[in-house]
C-alpha positions in Angstrom: -31.0 -23.6 35.3 -32.5 -21.7 32.4 -29.4 -19.6 32.1 -27.2 -22.7 31.8 -29.4 -24.2 29.1 -29.4 -21.0 27.1 -25.6 -20.8 27.3 -25.4 -24.5 26.3 -27.7 -23.8 23.3 -25.6 -20.8 22.2 -22.3 -22.7 22.5 -23.7 -25.6 20.5 -25.1 -23.2 17.9 -21.8 -21.5 17.5 -19.9 -24.8 17.0 -22.1 -25.7 14.0 -24.1 -22.7 12.7 -27.2 -23.4 10.7 -27.1 -22.6 7.0 -29.5 -19.7 7.4 -27.4 -18.2 10.1 -24.3 -18.6 8.0 -26.0 -16.9 5.0 -27.1 -14.0 7.3 -23.5 -13.5 8.5 -22.1 -13.5 5.0 -24.8 -11.3 3.5 -24.3 -8.7 6.3 -20.7 -8.3 5.1 -21.9 -7.4 1.7 -23.9 -4.4 2.9 -22.0 -1.3 4.0 -22.4 0.0 7.6 -21.1 3.4 6.5 -23.5 6.2 6.2 -21.0 8.8 5.1 -17.8 8.7 3.1 -15.8 10.0 6.0 -13.5 7.6 8.0 -11.9 8.0 11.4 -8.4 6.6 11.5 -6.9 5.9 15.0 -3.5 4.7 16.1 -1.5 7.0 13.9 2.2 7.6 14.6 3.2 11.0 15.9 5.3 11.4 12.7 2.3 10.8 10.3 1.4 13.8 8.2 -1.6 14.7 6.0 0.5 13.8 2.9 1.4 10.4 4.3 -2.1 9.6 5.3 -3.4 10.6 1.8 -0.7 8.5 0.1 -1.6 5.4 2.2 -5.4 5.7 1.5 -5.2 6.8 -2.2 -5.2 3.3 -3.7 -8.8 2.8 -2.6 -10.4 5.7 -4.4 -10.5 9.4 -4.9 -9.8 11.3 -1.7 -11.5 14.6 -1.0 -9.6 15.3 2.2 -7.0 13.6 4.5 -6.5 15.4 7.7 -4.3 14.4 10.7 -5.4 16.0 14.0 -2.4 18.0 15.4 -1.7 19.6 18.7 -2.0 23.4 18.6 1.3 24.1 20.4 3.7 21.4 19.3 2.1 20.8 15.8 2.6 17.1 16.3 0.0 14.5 15.5 -2.5 13.6 18.2 -2.6 10.0 16.9 -5.8 10.2 14.9 -7.1 11.7 11.7 -9.9 11.7 9.1 -10.1 10.6 5.5 -13.0 11.6 3.3 -13.7 9.9 0.0 -16.0 10.9 -2.9 -18.3 7.8 -2.4 -19.3 5.5 0.4 -18.2 2.5 -1.7 -14.7 3.8 -1.9 -14.7 4.5 1.9 -15.9 0.9 2.5 -13.1 -0.5 0.4 -10.5 1.6 2.3 -12.0 0.6 5.6 -11.7 -3.1 4.7 -8.2 -2.7 3.1 -6.5 -0.5 5.8 -8.1 -1.6 9.1 -5.4 -3.2 11.4 -2.6 -2.4 8.9 0.8 -0.8 9.5 1.4 2.9 8.7 4.7 4.5 9.8 5.4 1.5 12.0 2.1 1.7 13.9 -1.0 -0.4 13.6 -3.9 1.8 12.5 -7.6 1.2 12.9 -10.2 2.5 10.5 -13.8 3.2 11.6 -16.8 5.2 10.4 -16.5 8.8 11.5 -19.3 10.0 13.8 -20.8 13.4 13.4 -19.3 16.1 15.7 -21.5 16.7 18.8 -22.3 20.3 19.7 -21.0 21.2 23.1 -23.0 23.6 25.4 -21.3 26.9 26.2 -19.4 26.9 29.5 -21.3 28.0 32.5 -20.0 31.1 34.3 -18.3 30.3 37.6 -19.9 32.1 40.6 -17.5 33.7 43.0 -17.8 34.1 46.8 -17.5 37.9 46.8 -19.9 38.6 44.0 -17.2 39.9 41.6 -16.7 38.4 38.2 -13.2 36.9 38.0 -11.2 37.5 34.8 -8.6 34.7 34.8 -6.2 36.6 32.5 -6.0 39.9 34.3 -7.4 39.6 37.8 -10.8 40.7 38.9 -13.2 43.2 37.5 -16.5 44.6 39.0 
């Protein structure tokens, strides 16, 4: 019963938000959620290049780097990239201006870039015979 009343209270509050709630919502939009000037861009076309990405994001400020992640073998785009601006304010303008827009016929999404996490080194695989297996040559003792 308490669950139903809390749902009812939330629904009635969302239908007519109070002035304080409305001011909190609008004031939160004024403050940036970005902590660095680097943006993650997803949904890129396979034909998008570094130059096209830089050209699309350049109206929002001075770009330090625009990089599309590419496959090592085929050299084609993996469908995401990174754009780095000189200031956080420029990055915020670009995020608001380019999020859910078309680039090379695809809808792109712009989010804050997260720092790269360090991966632990791979653990050696034990073998049944006690020999270390070299996957490129065969086995070695």
